[in-house]
C-alpha positions in Angstrom: -12.1 10.7 2.6 -11.4 7.3 2.5 -11.3 6.8 -1.3 -9.4 10.2 -1.8 -6.6 8.9 0.9 -6.1 5.7 -1.0 -6.0 7.5 -4.3 -3.7 9.9 -3.0 -1.6 6.8 -1.6 -1.7 5.3 -5.1 -0.4 8.6 -7.0 2.3 9.0 -3.9 3.7 5.7 -4.6 3.9 6.2 -8.2 5.5 9.4 -8.1 8.0 9.0 -5.2 9.0 5.2 -5.5 8.8 5.1 -9.3 6.7 2.1 -9.9 3.2 1.5 -11.3 0.9 1.6 -8.6 -3.1 0.0 -8.5 -5.7 -0.4 -5.6 -7.0 -3.9 -5.8 -5.5 -7.2 -7.1 -5.4 -7.0 -11.0 -3.9 -9.8 -13.1 -0.7 -8.5 -14.4 1.3 -9.3 -17.6 5.0 -9.6 -17.8 5.3 -6.3 -19.3 3.6 -4.6 -16.4 6.2 -5.6 -13.6 7.5 -4.4 -11.6 4.4 -3.2 -10.0 2.9 -2.3 -6.3 -0.6 -3.6 -5.4 -2.4 -1.9 -2.6 -4.8 -4.2 -1.3 -7.5 -4.1 1.8 -6.7 -7.3 3.8 -8.0 -7.1 7.2 -10.6 -5.9 9.6 -10.3 -2.0 10.2 -11.2 0.0 13.5 -13.5 2.8 13.7 -12.8 5.7 16.3 -15.5 7.9 17.0 -14.3 11.6 17.8 -17.5 13.1 18.1 -21.0 13.0 16.3 -19.6 14.5 13.1 -16.1 13.4 13.1 -14.4 9.8 13.0 -11.0 8.2 12.2 -10.3 4.6 11.0 -7.3 2.6 11.3 -7.6 1.0 7.7 -5.0 -1.7 7.4 -3.7 -2.2 3.9 -1.2 -4.5 2.3 1.4 -2.9 0.0 2.7 -5.8 -2.4 5.7 -5.4 -4.6 5.6 -7.8 -7.6 8.4 -8.7 -9.8 8.9 -11.6 -12.5 10.7 -14.5 -11.1 14.4 -14.3 -11.0 14.1 -10.4 -10.3 14.4 -10.8 -6.7 17.0 -8.1 -6.4 14.8 -5.6 -8.2 12.1 -6.4 -5.8 14.4 -5.6 -3.1 15.6 -2.6 -4.6 11.8 -1.3 -5.0 11.0 -2.5 -1.6 14.0 -0.2 -0.2 12.6 2.8 -2.0 9.0 2.0 -0.6 10.4 1.8 3.0 12.3 5.3 2.6 9.1 7.0 1.2 6.0 5.5 2.5 6.1 6.8 5.9 6.3 10.2 4.8 2.9 10.0 3.3 0.3 11.8 5.6 2.6 11.1 8.6 0.7 13.7 10.4 -2.4 11.5 10.7 -0.1 8.8 11.9 -0.2 6.6 8.9 2.7 4.2 8.9 4.1 0.8 8.0 3.5 -1.9 10.4 4.8 -5.5 11.1 7.1 -7.3 8.9 8.0 -7.9 5.1 6.9 -11.3 3.7 8.5 -12.5 0.5 6.9 -15.2 -1.4 7.2 -17.0 -4.6 3.9 -17.3 -6.6 4.0 -20.5 -8.7 0.8 -19.9 -10.8 2.0 -16.3 -11.9 6.0 -17.1 -11.9 6.6 -13.9 -9.7 8.3 -13.0 -6.8 6.5 -10.8 -4.1 7.2 -8.8 -1.1 4.5 -7.8 1.0 4.3 -5.5 4.1 1.3 -3.9 6.0 0.8 -0.2 6.0 -2.0 1.5 8.1 -3.7 4.4 6.7 -5.7 6.7 9.0 -8.2 8.8 7.2 -10.0 11.7 9.2 -14.0 11.7 8.1 -15.8 14.5 8.8 -19.7 15.6 8.1 -19.6 19.2 7.3 -23.2 19.7 6.5 
């Protein structure tokens, strides 16, 4: 369920926010921007419901990456992300958390905005 929920999130953001999205931290070329990276960045909590069911609070970082000088484009994409991502599996409690953080990355000559998103997969042993 964890991998399939993350895969579904990648597909959801790609489709609804209209931006190329990947899980992980790949190197990106200028022709691949703007882009959204979904990365695991923090410890996660496991909640046992019973012997065959548990849930996770899995914090992810959603990072919008654009070329330096395209800050307004990053804000446009970030706004679309804010409007759509809380609709993804909202029945499980998945949601945005905390603040948005802008950053200029000198090594890659990019401007990036990141925010935390917690996905809450339900894991069941059906055997």
